[in-house]
C-alpha positions as CSV (number, residue, x, y, z in Angstrom):
1,X,9.3,-3.5,24.5
2,X,12.3,-2.3,22.9
3,X,15.6,-4.3,22.7
4,X,19.1,-4.3,21.1
5,X,17.9,-4.8,17.9
6,X,15.7,-1.5,17.8
7,X,18.2,0.1,15.5
8,X,21.0,-1.8,13.2
9,X,23.0,1.0,12.1
10,X,25.9,-0.4,10.9
11,X,24.4,-3.5,8.7
12,X,21.7,-1.8,6.8
13,X,23.5,-0.3,4.0
14,X,22.7,-2.7,1.3
15,X,20.1,-1.6,-1.5
16,X,16.6,-2.1,-1.4
17,X,13.9,-2.8,-3.9
18,X,10.9,-0.9,-5.3
19,X,7.6,-1.0,-3.9
20,X,5.4,-3.2,-6.3
21,X,1.7,-4.2,-6.6
22,X,2.7,-7.8,-5.5
23,X,2.1,-6.3,-1.9
24,X,-1.5,-6.2,-2.4
25,X,-1.8,-9.6,-2.9
26,X,-1.7,-12.3,-0.1
27,X,2.1,-12.9,-0.2
28,X,4.9,-10.1,-0.9
29,X,8.8,-10.3,-1.6
30,X,11.2,-10.0,1.5
31,X,14.5,-8.7,0.5
32,X,16.9,-10.6,2.5
33,X,20.4,-8.7,3.2
34,X,23.7,-10.8,3.1
35,X,23.4,-10.0,7.3
36,X,20.1,-11.8,7.3
37,X,17.8,-8.9,8.0
38,X,14.6,-8.7,6.4
39,X,13.3,-6.0,4.4
40,X,9.4,-5.7,3.4
41,X,7.2,-2.6,1.9
42,X,4.5,-1.4,3.7
43,X,2.3,1.9,3.0
44,X,1.5,4.3,5.8
45,X,-1.2,6.9,5.7
46,X,-0.6,6.8,1.7
47,X,3.1,6.8,2.0
48,X,5.1,3.7,0.8
49,X,8.3,2.9,2.5
50,X,10.8,0.3,3.1
51,X,11.2,-1.2,6.4
52,X,13.1,-3.5,8.8
53,X,10.6,-6.7,9.7
54,X,11.6,-7.0,13.6
55,X,10.2,-9.6,15.4
56,X,12.5,-8.1,18.5
57,X,11.3,-4.5,17.8
58,X,8.3,-4.3,20.1
59,X,6.5,-1.4,18.3
60,X,6.1,-0.1,14.7
61,X,9.0,2.5,14.4
62,X,9.2,5.0,11.9
63,X,12.6,7.3,11.5
64,X,12.7,11.1,10.9
65,X,12.5,11.6,7.2
66,X,9.7,9.1,6.8
67,X,7.4,10.0,10.1
68,X,7.8,14.0,9.2
69,X,5.5,13.6,6.1
70,X,2.8,11.6,8.0
71,X,-0.4,13.6,9.5
72,X,0.7,13.6,13.1
73,X,0.1,16.3,16.0
74,X,2.5,16.6,19.2
75,X,1.5,13.5,21.5
76,X,1.3,13.2,25.2
77,X,1.4,9.3,24.6
78,X,4.8,7.8,25.2
79,X,6.3,4.5,26.0
80,X,9.4,3.9,28.4
81,X,11.0,0.7,27.8
82,X,14.3,-0.9,27.9
83,X,16.7,-2.1,25.3
84,X,18.4,-5.6,25.6
85,X,21.1,-4.3,27.1
86,X,19.2,-2.8,29.9
87,X,19.4,1.1,28.7
88,X,16.3,2.9,29.3
89,X,14.5,4.2,26.4
90,X,11.3,6.5,26.2
91,X,9.9,7.5,22.8
92,X,6.6,9.5,21.8
93,X,3.7,7.2,20.7
94,X,1.2,7.9,17.9
95,X,-1.4,5.9,16.0
96,X,-1.6,5.4,12.6
97,X,-4.8,5.6,10.8
98,X,-4.0,2.9,8.0
99,X,-1.0,0.8,7.1
100,X,-1.2,-1.5,4.2
101,X,1.1,-4.5,4.6
102,X,1.1,-7.4,2.3
103,X,-2.3,-6.5,0.7
104,X,-4.3,-6.5,4.2
105,X,-5.3,-3.1,6.0
106,X,-4.6,-2.4,9.6
107,X,-6.3,0.3,11.4
108,X,-5.3,2.4,14.7
109,X,-2.1,1.0,15.2
110,X,0.3,2.4,17.4
111,X,4.0,3.6,16.6
112,X,7.0,5.4,17.8
113,X,9.1,7.7,16.0
114,X,13.1,8.4,16.3
115,X,15.1,11.2,15.1
116,X,17.7,8.6,13.2
117,X,18.4,8.3,9.8
118,X,19.3,4.9,8.0
119,X,20.1,4.9,4.3
120,X,17.1,3.1,2.1
121,X,15.3,2.2,5.6
122,X,12.3,4.2,6.7
123,X,12.0,2.5,10.0
124,X,10.6,-1.1,11.5
125,X,7.3,-3.1,11.2
126,X,6.9,-5.1,14.4
127,X,4.8,-7.7,15.9
128,X,2.0,-6.0,17.6
129,X,-0.1,-5.3,14.4
130,X,0.0,-8.9,13.5
131,X,-1.6,-10.4,16.8
132,X,-4.5,-11.3,15.1
133,X,-3.2,-12.2,11.5
134,X,-1.1,-15.6,10.9
135,X,2.0,-15.0,8.7
136,X,4.6,-17.0,7.0
137,X,8.3,-16.1,6.7
138,X,9.6,-17.9,3.8
139,X,13.6,-17.9,3.5
140,X,14.0,-19.9,0.4
141,X,11.4,-18.1,-1.9
142,X,12.0,-15.1,0.0
143,X,8.3,-14.1,0.6
144,X,6.1,-13.3,3.4
145,X,2.6,-14.6,3.5
146,X,-0.7,-14.3,5.1
147,X,-2.1,-18.1,4.5
148,X,-5.8,-18.4,3.8
149,X,-6.2,-21.7,6.0
150,X,-5.5,-21.8,9.5
151,X,-1.6,-22.7,10.0
152,X,-1.1,-26.2,11.1
153,X,1.7,-29.0,11.1
154,X,3.6,-31.6,13.5
155,X,6.6,-29.3,14.3
156,X,5.2,-26.7,16.7
157,X,7.0,-24.6,19.1
158,X,5.6,-22.5,22.0
159,X,6.2,-19.2,22.1
160,X,5.6,-16.5,25.1
161,X,4.4,-13.0,24.6
162,X,5.5,-10.0,26.2
163,X,3.7,-6.6,26.2
164,X,3.1,-3.0,27.5
165,X,0.0,-1.8,27.9
166,X,-1.3,-3.8,24.3
167,X,0.9,-1.4,22.6
168,X,4.2,-3.7,21.9
169,X,4.7,-7.3,21.6
170,X,7.7,-9.3,21.8
171,X,7.8,-13.2,21.6
172,X,10.4,-15.7,23.1
173,X,10.5,-19.5,23.6
174,X,12.8,-22.1,25.7
175,X,15.7,-23.3,24.2
176,X,18.6,-25.8,25.7
177,X,22.1,-24.8,25.9
178,X,24.9,-27.3,25.9
179,X,21.9,-29.9,25.7
180,X,21.3,-29.1,29.6
181,X,20.6,-25.9,30.5
182,X,16.9,-24.6,29.5
183,X,16.7,-20.8,29.3
184,X,14.0,-18.6,27.6
185,X,15.5,-16.3,24.6
186,X,13.8,-13.5,22.8
187,X,13.3,-14.3,19.0
188,X,14.6,-11.3,17.0
189,X,14.7,-11.0,13.3
190,X,15.9,-7.8,13.7
191,X,19.2,-9.4,14.9
192,X,19.8,-10.9,11.1
193,X,21.1,-14.3,10.7
194,X,23.0,-16.5,13.5
195,X,23.0,-14.3,16.2
196,X,23.3,-15.8,19.8
197,X,23.2,-13.5,22.8
198,X,23.5,-14.7,26.4
199,X,23.2,-13.6,30.1
200,X,26.5,-12.6,31.4
201,X,24.8,-14.4,34.4
202,X,24.8,-17.8,32.7
203,X,28.8,-17.7,32.4
204,X,29.3,-19.3,36.0
205,X,26.9,-22.0,35.2
206,X,28.4,-23.0,32.0
207,X,31.8,-23.0,33.3
208,X,32.9,-19.8,31.3
209,X,35.5,-17.5,32.8
210,X,35.3,-14.1,31.6
211,X,39.0,-13.4,31.1
212,X,39.0,-16.4,28.5
213,X,36.8,-14.5,26.1
214,X,37.2,-11.5,24.0
215,X,35.7,-8.2,25.2
216,X,34.0,-6.1,23.0
217,X,32.6,-2.4,23.8
218,X,30.1,-0.9,22.2
219,X,28.7,2.9,22.6
220,X,24.7,3.2,22.6
221,X,23.0,4.7,19.5
222,X,20.8,6.5,21.6
223,X,23.2,7.9,24.7
224,X,27.1,8.1,23.7
225,X,27.8,8.2,27.4
226,X,26.6,4.4,27.9
227,X,29.0,1.6,26.9
228,X,27.5,-1.7,26.5
229,X,30.2,-4.7,27.1
230,X,30.2,-8.1,25.1
231,X,32.3,-10.9,25.8
232,X,32.5,-13.2,22.5
233,X,33.0,-16.9,22.9
234,X,31.5,-20.0,22.2
235,X,28.9,-22.8,23.6
236,X,28.7,-26.5,22.8
237,X,24.8,-25.9,21.2
238,X,21.7,-24.0,21.2
239,X,18.8,-26.6,20.3
240,X,15.2,-27.1,20.6
241,X,13.0,-30.1,19.8
242,X,13.7,-29.6,16.0
243,X,17.0,-27.7,15.3
244,X,20.4,-27.8,17.0
245,X,23.3,-25.0,16.0
246,X,26.6,-26.7,17.2
247,X,29.3,-24.6,18.6
248,X,27.7,-21.2,17.8
249,X,29.5,-18.0,18.4
250,X,27.9,-16.3,21.2
251,X,28.0,-12.9,22.8
252,X,27.7,-12.8,26.6
253,X,26.0,-9.6,27.2
254,X,26.5,-7.4,30.4
255,X,23.0,-6.1,31.7
256,X,21.3,-8.3,29.0
257,X,17.7,-8.2,30.3
258,X,16.8,-11.8,29.0
259,X,18.2,-15.0,29.9
260,X,19.2,-15.1,25.9
261,X,18.4,-13.5,22.7
262,X,18.5,-15.1,19.4
263,X,17.7,-14.5,15.6
264,X,15.1,-16.9,14.2
265,X,16.8,-18.2,11.0
266,X,18.3,-21.1,12.9
267,X,14.7,-22.5,13.6
268,X,13.7,-23.5,10.0
269,X,13.5,-22.2,6.4
270,X,9.8,-21.5,6.6
271,X,8.5,-20.5,9.8
272,X,4.5,-19.9,10.2
273,X,3.5,-17.5,13.1
274,X,0.2,-17.9,15.0
275,X,0.7,-15.1,18.1
276,X,-2.7,-15.4,19.4
277,X,-2.3,-19.3,19.9
278,X,1.4,-19.1,20.9
279,X,2.6,-21.0,18.5
280,X,5.6,-20.9,15.5
281,X,5.0,-24.0,13.1
282,X,8.1,-25.2,11.4
283,X,6.9,-25.5,7.9
284,X,10.3,-26.5,5.9
């Protein structure tokens, strides 16, 4: 479902790279922005573009200048969901006839549109179309790969899937906060690097007082009448069986619909995803 990573207007102003024939092989380059956002290339209905690869995006999303050139008709299909902050969003839904991504063709994939523009970005690619396709995100070599052999390894994270009528797909996992409190967090590559959001509900559990934190208020990109409140602070650690971040900066988010939400870069430098089996393999 849609969440706060649905659009990252403020950070996506870096230059993008040109579409290459490398994308027709089993691996293709990732443009990793200084913010940690992942930019990939894809071809939709024969139209090439640059997209945020967003594990927290829910569904493929195409922005106005890109989507207006697609062969689409008025749709009576729609999806109502919620951003991470609890803001309700309703978007029209369409089906793309064919998407070529990393050399593989994907047929009849749901996508949404939105009348927003981001320089150099045509939309986002989400996980929904990759349910049957294993893939690897390699931060070191800046590549995304479709492995020829089934993923395997000793370092394996269990993940959970969330879907809405099989149109959308998000993933989550369990982490420990302060080595003690086990919570479920949405895994969101669209958040960039080193992003840690926790529900405001956890503040009392962690013994943190709201008045001791810095309040940041942000207006919604979708509805200026909506203001979201973030309380900036720290926790002792966020960890799982294979990775640990000491004293990360965190935002306690008012109205967060998850117990937590984090980026994925802290999990490892090379991550293999098998969505159908609900596994992430830490490969490096």
